[in-house]
N, C-alpha and C positions, 0 to 999 in steps of 0.2 A: 710545633705550631701550624705545621702544613698538613693537609689531607692529600696522599699521593695517589691520585685517581689512576695514574699511568702504571706504575711499577707495583700491580697488584698480586704478582706470581713470584714464586723464588727465584725463577729464571729472569725474569723482568727487574727483579731486586737486586740481582747480581750484575746486570748490565749498569744498572744506575752507580752501584757502589764503585765498579771498575772504573768506570769514565770520570767518577768524581776523583777517585786517586789520581788519575792523571791530571786534572784539571787542579787539583789542591797542589801541586807542584808550582804552580804558576800564580804567585800572590799580586796583592795589590799593587804592590810598588814596582813588580814587571810590568803590569799592565798600564801604570801611570806614565811609565816610561815610554812604552810603544804608542801610547796616545800622545804624549810630548813630542816625540820625534817623529811620528807619522811613519815608522818603521815597521814592515810585515812581520807577525808574531812566527817567524820560521821555526823557532826551538818548540813552540806549542804545537804547531802543525806537523813537526817530525814526530813528536811525542805520541800525538793520535794516531799516525800513520804506522807508527812502530806496533802500537796495540793492537792493529788490525782493524781499527773502527771506522776507516775510511769506507770499506766496504761492507757495510753493516747490511746494507738491504741489496747487495749485488749477489749474482748467482754464485754458489760454492765452487762451480767447476772453473771460474775465473781468481780464485782466492777470497772470494765474499764471503759472507757469514750466511748468506741466504734468508735472512730474517725480514720482517715486515716493516711497514711505515710506523706500526704502533711503537716497536722496539727503536726504530730511528728517532721517533719523536721522543722516547725518553731520554735517548743520549743527546738530542739537541736541547733538551728542557735542563738537563745537567749543566751542560757547557754555558748555555745562557744564565744560569744561577751561579756561576763561577765567578770569580774575579774578573774574568775578562769579558763578562757581560757580551753584548751583541756583537762587538768586534770579534771576539773568539768565535762566535757562531758564524759570523761572515767567512772567516778564515778558511772553513771547511765545509760549508755546506752545499757548495757548488758540486762538490764529488758526491753527495749523499743523494739529491734529487737529479742534477743535472744529466748524469749518464743514462737516464730510465729511458730515453729515445732510443739509445744504442741497444740497451738490453731487450727492449720490445722489437724493434724494426732493423736492428743491425744485424748483419751477417755473420756467421761463427769467425770468419776471418777477422772481421771488424773488432768482435769482442775480443777476440784474444789479443788483437793488435793493440787495441784502446783500453780495455777494462782491466786488465793485468797491472800496466804500470800505473793508471790511476788509483788502484785499490793500494798498492803498494807505495803510494806518495812518491813516486818517481817523475812523476809529469803532473803540472798544475793545468788547470783549465779555468777559462771565463766562460760567461753565456751572453751571446751577442744577439739580442733580440729587439729592446726598444731603441727607437729613433727620436731624433729631435722634434721632427715635425710629424710623428704619429703617434708617441705615447703608447697608451694602452690599446689604440686602434690599430691592431697588427695587421690588419688587412690592408692598411694603407702604406706600409713599409715600401720605401723607395730603393733600397739598396738592390742593386741587379745581379744576377750571376747569368753569364751570357755562356753558352757550350760552345766551345771550339774544339771538335774533334775530341780527343781523349781528356779535355781537361775544361773547366769553367774559367771565366775571367769575371772578377767581381769589383764593383765600384760602389761605392755609398759612405754612408755614416752611420754610427751607432751612438748611444748616448746612455749614460749612468750603468757603464759595464765595470763591474767590480773586478779587481785583482789583475788586470789587464797589464799593469806594469809589471808583474812578475809570472804570466801566464806563459806556458809553452804550447797550448792548445786553445783553440776557439770553438765553441758550439755555436754556429752562425745560421741564421734563418736569413734567406734573401728569396727575391722574387725572380722565378727563372721564366715565366709568362707573364707577360704585361696583363694588368687587370681588366683591360678593356677587351682583352681576347679571352677572358675566362666566362665561365657559365656562371659562376659564382665567386665573389671576392674572396672567398677563402680558398680558392683554387689557384694553382700557379706558384705557391711558396715551395720551396725546398730547403731542407735542412742539412747542415754539413758539419763533420767534425774534423778539423785540419790545423796545419802548424800556423802558429801565430806568427806570420813572417814580419819582423819588423822593418824590412826594408819595403814593405808594401802597405803596413796598416802603422799609422801613427796614433800613439795613445798619449793624449793630453791629460794630465790629472786634474780633476775638479776640487778645489779645496773647498771643503764644507763644514757644517756645523759640528758634526761628531764622527765617531768610528774613523778616527784619523789612522788607525793602525791598517786599516784595509782599504786601500786605494779605490776611488772612483773614478771613471774616465770617458772622455769624448774620444771616439774612434774615427779616423780618417782612412777610409780603404781606397788605394788607388791601384788599379790592376793586379789584384791577388790572384794568382794562380791557384786553383784548387782542383787536383787529379778527381776523375770521376769516382773512382775507388773510396773518396772521402765523403762521397753523398751517402746518407743514410735514407734508405727505402728507396720509394718511388719518386721519380721527379715530380712536382707539383703536389705533393701529400704533405709538405712540412708542417702546414698550419694544423692539421688532424695530428700529426705525430708530437708536435709541441704540446698539444694539450694533454697529453699522458702526463708531461711533468708538473702541470699547473696545479691540479689537486694535492698530489703530495707536498708540493712547493709550499702551498697555503697552510696546511697540516703542520710542518716543520716550522715553519715561520711562528705560527699560533704557539707552538711549544715552546720557541724560544723566547717569546714574550713572557710567558707564564715564568720561566726561569729568572729571567731579568728583573720583573716585577716583585717576585718573591725575594729576592736578594735586597732590592731596595726597601721591600718593607722591612725585611728582617735588620737591615741598617738603621731604619726609623724607629724601631720597637727598641732596639737594644740604647739608642740615645734616650728615647723618651724614659728610659728606666735610669740611666746614668745622670743626665742633666737635672740639676737641682735648681731652681728659682724660687725666690720668696719661702724658702725653707721648705720645698716640697718637691717631689719628682714631677717634671712635667707631665708624665705618663699618668699621673692622677688625674688631670685636667680632661675633661669629657670632649673638649674642643680637640685636644689631641688624641683621646681615644677613638673615638665615633670615625674620623677620616680613615684611621688603620685599619679599623674593624670592618668598614666598608670595602677596603681594598683588598682583605683576606677573603670576604664574601665574593668579590667579584671576581678575583683570581682563581677561586676554588670552581665556583660555577662555568668560567672559562675553560678550565682543565677538564671538565666532565664533557664538553661539547669536542674538545680536540680528542679525547678518548673516543668518543662516538664516531667522529668523522675518520679516526684511523681504523677503528675497527671494520666499518663499512668498507674502507677502500681495500683492506687486507682480505676481507669476505668476498671481493669482486663485485660489490654492489654499487649502484650510483651514490655519489657522495657529494656532489658540486655544492648544494646549499649549504651542507654540514661543515663542509671544508671551508666554505666563504664564511659561514656564520663564525666558526671558529677563531678565524682569522681576525675578524670584525670585533668579537669580544675581547680577545687575548691582547689586542694592540691597545684597546682603550682601557681595559683592566692594567695594563703595564704601564700606559702614560700617566693614569690616576695615581698608581703607587709609586712612581718616581717622582711624580710632582709633589705628591704628600710628603715624600720622604726628605725632599729639599725643604719645603716649608716646616717640617718637624725639627730640622736641624737649625731652623732659624738663619741667622747670618753665616753660620759655618757650613750651610748647605751649599752656598755659594763658591764655599773654597774647594779648591782640587783636592786637598788632605784627606777630605771625609769622603770621597768617590762618588757621592750620590748626584752631584753635577753632571759626571760624565753618564752614568746611567740614564739621566734625564735627557742629555742632548742625543743619546742614542735611541733613546724611545721616541723622540719626534720622528725620525726618520723611518721606525718599524710602523707608524701608522699611515706612512705617504707609499710604501713599497712593501711587496711587489704589486700590492693591487690596492687602490685608494677606498676608503671607508664607504664613499659616496658610492662607486661602481658596484660595490659588494651588496650595497642596500638596493641598488637597481635590479642585480642580479636575483636577490630574493624576491622583489617585488613582482617581476617579470615570471620567473620560472617556478616560484612557490605560490604566490598569491594571484597569478594569472592576469596581472595588472597589464596594459598596454606597454610596448616599448617606447622610453622616454628618449632616446639618443639614436 
């Protein structure tokens, strides 16, 4: 049923098949239970780590595979297309794109200290950027890191921080120079990778619509001490460093959307074949056929944009518009596929037994994060079409 735009070589197909073999060990019943209880899928993440997949895009000298974002996208698309859906992706994808700032800007000592245990799955990290009063306007972050000798004292708040309930480390963006003292608002931000000290960081879980298996949190940081050696790169250059992670994050998130959407579509197609009403399969009805055919087309077109963005990134070429367009197209295609899957199932689409309602709940969040579709359109309008800045 699927046109596989990403796994186009034997090596890439081997990655797809190996990751799928792991995912297939964790069925719908496993993920239904994780969703029902809100418990983290430790068994799944341990299996992914044991297979060496957490380091797919990390340097070989630290235990990674040294592959590109294209190969990582294949992996995340397979995980998204598994029974775990977006929850499975969220359980591991911080390890895929999050450490990129360390890879590019970290010292050899930092890479050895941090990347090795991350790749082995010995430590878990969370990504501390967004704040309640700043959202996507990163230059307005209020969390402050004040240097005192050989350490920084950090105070502030963070919002929508995934996996903070179980994290050992936090990749934290904080302002080290007040914005009014900076030449540009993007200056004066620094990035740290440090211990998640629960005596200084309170993580309050946010109960949300979907993806219950992976926690989201509001963080309250009170006099957190960070050693200077836990700062990545130069002080004040953190905004520039964090940008290194944004395009791969969008590409991988887009690939995840393709996987989830295709799983929802396959469930809908099977139900349309099995369900008989008025003496005929409902899949004979064009009102069922046409929306599902539209979803196949939308998902396939979006996957091609994911491939384009990933290959540009791996070639060291600018890929901002393509990465954003991939995220935009994939999230919408996924949402449509999940919505149509629920409606194809009719009343049973509302029942957790058939899983499609779980995919739909998670698809809503995939359109909102890590960047909204509206800001993506603004980016393309301004950076590609040359229209004036709207915000």
